[in-house]
N, C-alpha and C positions, 0 to 999 in steps of 0.2 A: 325216418330217422328222428327221434323224440329230442330235441333238443329241450335244455333245461331253461328254463323262463330267464333268467337274468340272458342268454344268447339272444335274445328276439332285439337287446337293442346294439349289438357286439357287430362291429364291421368285420373282425376276422373271423366271427364264429360265422355270420352270412358269404362270405367268401368260398368260406370252405363246404356250405353249403351246396352252391355254385361246383366248386370243383370235386368234389364230391373225393375220388380216390385220383392213383397213377395215372390211370387209363383214360381218364378224363384234359388230363395235363397237356400226357402225349398226341394226344388226339389233336388240343389246342397248339402244339408243340408245329405238328406237320400240319396245320393252315396257316400258318403264320411262315412255314415255308415255303408256300406255295403248292402242296400237293390237298388240292379241292375236289377232288373225283373222288365216291368209294372206293374203289378198286386199286385208286395208290395209297389211298390210306389205311385198308387192310394190308396193303403190300408192305409198308413201309412201317407199321407196326406189331404185324404182328399177331390180330385179331382177328378172331372168328366175326364171320358174317352178320352172327347173330347178336355176339358181343358188342358191336360195330356201329350194329345201326339202331340196339338200344342208347347208348352213350350220345353217339350224333341228335336223338330224341330229344333227350334231356338239355344239350345243349342248345337248341333250337329255342324248346321250353322256355329256356331260362335267359332268352335274348344272346346270348354271347355269340351265339351264329345265325346264319338266316340261310335256308335254300332258295338256291334259283337256276330256272330249267335252262340244260343245254340243249338237250333232246326229248322228243316228244316220242318218237317208234323208235325202242321201244322209250319210255320216260325214265329219263336222266338228271340228276340234280349235284350241282356245286353247290359246298357249303360253305360260306365266305364269313370273314368278324363284320362283327354290327358293331357301332362304335361302341356299344358296350365288349364286346372280344376287346377289340382294338386296344382301349384302355389298360388289359389286361398283359400284354406286349410286355412293357416293364416288368413285372413282375415276375414273368417265364426267366427274363436276362437277371431280373436280379435272382432266382433259382441259382440260372446256369455257373453266374458269377461266384455263389459262395458254395455247388459244386466242385466248381475249378476249383477253387482256392482250401476249403476247407475238407472236402471228401479226396478230390486228384490230385490236391497239390496239398504240403507243407504249411498252410495256415499263414504265407510269408505274403505281406505285401507287396505287388511288383507290376512295369506296366511292361515287361518281357516275358518270354516264354522259354520254358529249358526246348530243347532239341526231341526231347524223347519223350516228351507231356501228352498230355489230350491234347491240350488245344495246337499244339501244332500240328497233332495227327488231324485234328478236324478242317481247320484253313487248307492242309496240303491234299486234302481231299474233296477239297473245292474245284479243284485240274478236271475240267472234261463236265461239270455239270452247268449249267443254265437259269441265269438269274433268272426268278418268279417276274411271271407279265405284269405289266401294270406298274412294277411299285414305282414311286414316285415319291421324291423329297424336298420338301421346304430350299431353296435356293435362298440367295442375297438381293437377287432384286424381285424380291417379295413372292413369286408364285411357284407353283409342283413341277420340276423339272426330271424329265426319266432318271436311271443310272446311265444308261448308255447314248451317246448322243445317236441323233439319227440316221446323219446321213457321213456316221466314221468309219473306218474299217476297226481300230481298233480303240478299242479307250480304257484310260489308267485310272484306277479306283484308289485312291492311297486312304486311308484313318491314321487320326492322330490324336490324342488326348486332350489338348486344346491349345489357344494362344492366349496370352495374356492375361496368365494365372498365376499368380501367388502361391506355391506348392506349400511353402512351411520348410522349416530343416528339421530332421537331412530329409533332403526331397526322395520322393518316391523312385525307386530306378526305372529308365525308362521314359522319365517323362519330361526330359529337357529335350529341345531340340525343335519344339512344333515352329515354330517360328521358320528359325535353320528351313525346317523342310519346304517349306511354301514358299521360302524367299528361293530356295533352287531349283525347283517344279516353275516359278515364275521366273526368274532368270535364261531356264532350258526351253518355253514357253515358243519360240520362235522355231529350235528344232524340233519342239513336237508336232507344233502347223505344219513345218517340210515332210514329215514322214507320215500323214495325214493321221495324226492322232490326236483326241480330244483328252484331257484332264478334268480329273474331279476330286476332289480335297473334300472329304469327310467329315464331319465331330459331332460328338453329343449339343456341343451349346448352341442356342439359341439363333432362332436364322441372324435377328438385327446385332446379336456379339459378331458375327460372323460377317455380317456386311460389314459392320465399321473396321474390323479388322482388312480388308477385303479394298476399302477406301485407302488406309492408311499405308499401305500395304503395297499399292495396284497391281492386287491380285486380279489377271486377265482370263482367269480360266472359273467354275462354277466354285464355289464352296456351298455343300449340301448341308441340310443341320439334319442327322439321325435323333433327335430331343426327345421323341416318339418310341425309340427302339426296333422301328417296325423294319431298317435294314438289322439290328443287330440279331433279331429275332428270326428274322429269315435265313441267312445266312449261319447264323447259331454263332457268332463271330464273338472271339475272345474281348472283354470287358475289365476293369476293375475301378474299383470307389475308389475317387480322387477327391478330396474338399468336399463333401455329400453328391456326391452328382455319378453316376453309372459315367467310364468315358468307356470310348475304344482303345486299344492297343494300335501299336503301328503296325496296319502292314501293308500290304501292295497286292491287287490283282487287275490281272489283263486280261481284256474282255474284248472280243470282237464282237462283228455286228449282229453276229446270231444271238448275240446275250449269253456265246456259254463262256467261262472260264479259263482261259487257257495257261495262265501263269499266275503263279502266285509264289509272294514275297514275305516271310515268316519265320523266325522274330526279325525286325530290324533291328542291326547295330549301328551298319555304317549307314550315314543317311547320304553323302554325297555319290555312294557308289550305287543302293535303294534308285537311287534320282537316272543314275543312268544308264544301269541295268532294265529297269521299267522301257527306257525310252528303247532300248535294243532288244526286245523281246517283245516290244510293241509294233514297232517297224516292221519285225521278222511276219511277224501278223498279216501287217498288209499290206507286206512282197507276195506272200502265199493267199488272197485273198482271189 
């Protein structure tokens, strides 16, 4: 592709050269979702083997993906994000947020969702799917933690916009109650423990911000930071932009010991009910385990 000389110092133009066309964007979307093998990528995107081979080759050459051998006879590779590729995840999530709001939605800025909308359909389609292998996020203790507790029969993952935030006036619909939500999970923590259920709270706040909130509020379960948008990109979770930051909309996933999503709660309008219902659903998972 011929570029105008002025494009040589333009970061937008250079990024567009790497992304190329919409097939490259969809390949990166699927790799972020955990579909890292050739046949899985072809099935998810619907590309011919020839075109997919070409696109993967370009992305490897650009340093966005790297190939990792997982089978020698015949030779088979997994395609994994490099540091450069991982740095593109916020861009993918921002594209999704823009599409949800301006193409699939009516342009309204909200932290909730309509029950007949695309975001609702995506979240509820997660039931029955497995979380990607090896997905860990920074925790309040400074170390990366797995999304699913290794020794728990079930784990409740709840996402929220953020705590201790000045939203301004008028408030964005659906943003109030993050501190209340954490307090309700905190107060119900003994019940979750008795049921053999772990809890993880997730927002795009930085780990040190979450750690300070956990200290002040005496939060007993881990808070995980998705500031790099790895979870949002992996599950195509609904987001919105508030106070200059992409934030999770409030939802709950109940995940079993095999990292399979068993139940989804979204949208959440009644926070106390969501906490109680997540305990009931997760406890039922442990009884069936």
